[in-house]
N, C-alpha and C positions, 0 to 999 in steps of 0.2 A: 821788520816786516816781511811777509813771506809772498811770495809770488802769486800763490792761489788769492789772495787778497786782490791782488791786481786782476786776475783773472775773471773774478766774482765783479770788481766794480766795471769789467768792459761788459759781461753779460749782462749788469743792470743797465748799463749805458745802451746798449743793444735794443733791450726790448723795452726799454723805459718803465721797467715795472720789478719792484723788488719780489713780488708773487711769482711772475714768470719765470725769472732767474732764476728762484729757489727752485721752482719744476725743472726747470731745463739740469740744473745742477745737482739736483738729488738731495739737496740741504732744507732743513726747516726755515721758513722765512726769517724766524729770530736768529739763524745763524747769519744769513746772508746782511741784515740788517747791523748785527755786532761787527761784522767785518768793515763794511763801508764805516760805519763809526770809528774803528780804529784807523783807518786810512785817514777819514778827515783828522782826527787828533794828531795823528804822525805828519800830517804836512800844514795842522793849522787853518784850516780853511772848511767851507762847505761845497761839497761835491754835487749837491743835487738840489731840486726846489720844485715846488709842487707847482702844476701847470694845470689847469681844469682839474680832469680827473686824474691824470696821468704825472709824471715825472719829467724832468728835463735836466738838463747838464748845467751847471751853472760855468762861469768863464773861466773860472779854476779846473771845473771839472771836466771842460772842452779842452783845456791845455794838457791835464794830465793824462786823459787818453790818448793822447799822440804819444806819449813817453811810454804810457802801458802796451801800446800796440809794438811798439820797437822790442821793448824789453822781452816781452812773453815771445814775438819772434826769436830772438835771438836764444832765449832759453830753447825754444824747439828746435832752432837749429843745432845748438851745442848737443842736443839728446841724439838728434839722428845722426850728426857728426861721428859720435861717440859709441853709438850702439848699432849703427849702419840698418836702421829699421825704417819704416815708410808709414808709423804713428802719426799722431798727432791730429790737427784739424785742418783743413783745406777750404777756406772761406771764397764762395765765388758770387759777386754781384753780376745779375743778370737780367734780363727782360723777360716776360712770360711766355714769350711764342719760342723761343732759344729754348727757356727751361723742360716747357713741354713736348716741343717737336723735335730738338736736336739733341739735347744733352743726354737722355735717358739711355740710350745703348753704350754711350762713353762712360758716363758714371757706372752704370752697371761693370762694365770691364773693369774700370780702376778700382771698384770696391773687389772685385773678386782678386786683383791683383794686389791689393794693399787692404788687407782684411781688417789692420786695426786703425786705417786713417777714418776718421768722423769727416763727411762732405757736409756742409753747409750752404745749400743754395738760397739767395739772398734777393728774392724779385724786386727790381726798382726802376728807376726811370733812368735814362742814359745820362744825365746830366749829374745825377747823384752816384751812379757807379763810379763816372770819371773820379768826381770829387774824393769818394770814399777809398779809391785806389790811392789817389795821390796823398790820403792823410795816412794809408796805410790800415784803413781799417777791412779791408776785402784784399785777400791776396790777390785777385784777379778780378778782371770783367770781362765779360763778355756781350758783346751786343752787335746791332747790325748799324753799321756807318760805312759812309763813304770816303769822306774827309775827315780824318782824327782830328778831334776839337781842342786837343792839350798836345803839343808838341813835346813837353817834359818828360812824358811818358812813352813807354815802349810798346809801340804797336806791332801785333802780329797779324798778319792777314789769313785767315783759313780758307777763304772760297767766297767766290760771288754767290749771293742768294737771289734770283730771281724775283721780281715784285709782279704780281700779275694781277690783271683786271677782273675781278670774277663777278658772275651776275646769275640770275636761274636760268637753265637751258632755253627758257621760252622767252626771255627778255627780248624786247624790240630792237636792241643796238645790234641782235644779231644778223640783222639785214645787211650790214656793213661788210664787206671784204677786209677792209682796214679801219680800224677807229681814229679818227684826227678828234683834236683838240676840240674844234668847235661841237662836233658830235656829243659831246661832254656837258654841253651849254644845259642849265636848267634841268639836267638829271638827277634823281634822287641818291644821295648817297649814304651809305652806312658807315660811318668813320669811326675811328680810333680817337683816343685823346689828342687833344690839341698840342701835347709836347713830345707826341711819335714824330721820329726824325722822318720817316715817309709821307705821312701826312704832311709835314711841312714842306716837303720835297714837291709833292703835286700842288698843294696850294701854290707854292712859288711859282711853278709853271703856267697853271692855269690863271693866274694875276697876271704874269708877263703878258699873255696872249689876250687879255680881257674877257678871259670865260667865265662867267658866274657859277658860284659853288653852292648848289642846295643840301644841305646837310638834313636828312628825314631823321636821323638816329647816330648819337655818339656813342659808343661803349667801350669800355676800358679791357673788356675780354675777348679774345680772337675766336673763342667757341661760339660765344653768342652773336657777334658779326657776323659767323657764317651761317647761324641759324636763322637770323632776321633776312639774309640775302637769299636764302633757300626758300624761304616760305614768303618772299614778299617781291617787290618791284625794284628795289634799291640794287645798287653795284657797290661795290667796295674794292679796293687796293690793298692786297695781301701778300707776305713772302709765299711762295711757292710750298713750301715745308708745313704750312697750314694749312692749305686748303688741299694739297696733292690726294687725300685719301677720297676725300667728297669728289673732286674731279674725276679720278678712277671709276667711281661707283656711278657717277653721269648726274650727281646731286648737284653740282657744280658747273659751270662752264666758262671757258676762259675767253673773255673779248680780245680780239688781235691788236692789241695796243702796246707800242712801245716807244720811247721816248729817250733820248741818252741821257737827260738830266735826272730820269728818276730810276737811280739804280744803288744796289746797297752790297755791301760786303759785309759777310761774319768776321768780325775783327775781334781778337783778345788785347787787353791792355794791361800791364804789370808796370810796377814801380822799378825804375831803373837799378835802385837802389836795395830793393828787396831780395831778400834771400830765396832761392828757388831750391825746393827739396826735391828727390828724385822723382816722388811721387804725381809733383807739379810739370816736372819735365817729360815724363810720361804721359801724362795728362793732356799736353800739349801736341805730343807727337802722335795720340790717338785721334784727336779732333782734327790734325793736318791728314792723315791717311783715310779718316772717316768718307766712305764714299757718299 
């Protein structure tokens, strides 16, 4: 059995599609199908099953994926140790805001330093990122977090990322020199999805003080949230990096609001037993030193 079969298996599992895996790997779809069939014959189990219009792993497939990730990681480790090169693939699970506003200059520097390195950014929810780092599917995770949720993993604090209460420059709340929680009663909010950790923080604080939360719109994309805030009467809580450009241009204004229980750090999470390549170490250093 060749390692390439395990790589193909992992690609199909990641993309839940033989067609998409074949496109990513540059194979004919029939080659991907044949490789998976050979793996299934080798292990004597079915690895995938149909689920609606897509695919999902069987229980046996889920177990094999854990081993495949570790075997491929060990293979990459041996290659780098022997050749002293920085090639291979770096898989990073992250959230949309960090992928769009924090990572681009760091990724550009890393790609310039390691030209043979393939970098794969995987936008995901925070809880899924932690789970996939724990299972070895991601080399590392990058998210906004205050209290790390899994003490079995290694967490590296990059920096604090301020959370800003933003609104249209002419919003009525600007009459207050300081925004108190009671000022937020019945104000229209443009909110992120309910799994977002800084939304969860805000809701917890408002609920503890009995302040009602009226959600006008719920959106998963930070760019869409900004546009709706700029064009309407709603307010939103966003990381500074997301709204910084619009604030400088005067399209958004920051409301004077601070609460000690609403704060987040940019945190990196890695598995303590996961091998760290030279490229990953340099990537970590670049993020820590980023202004």
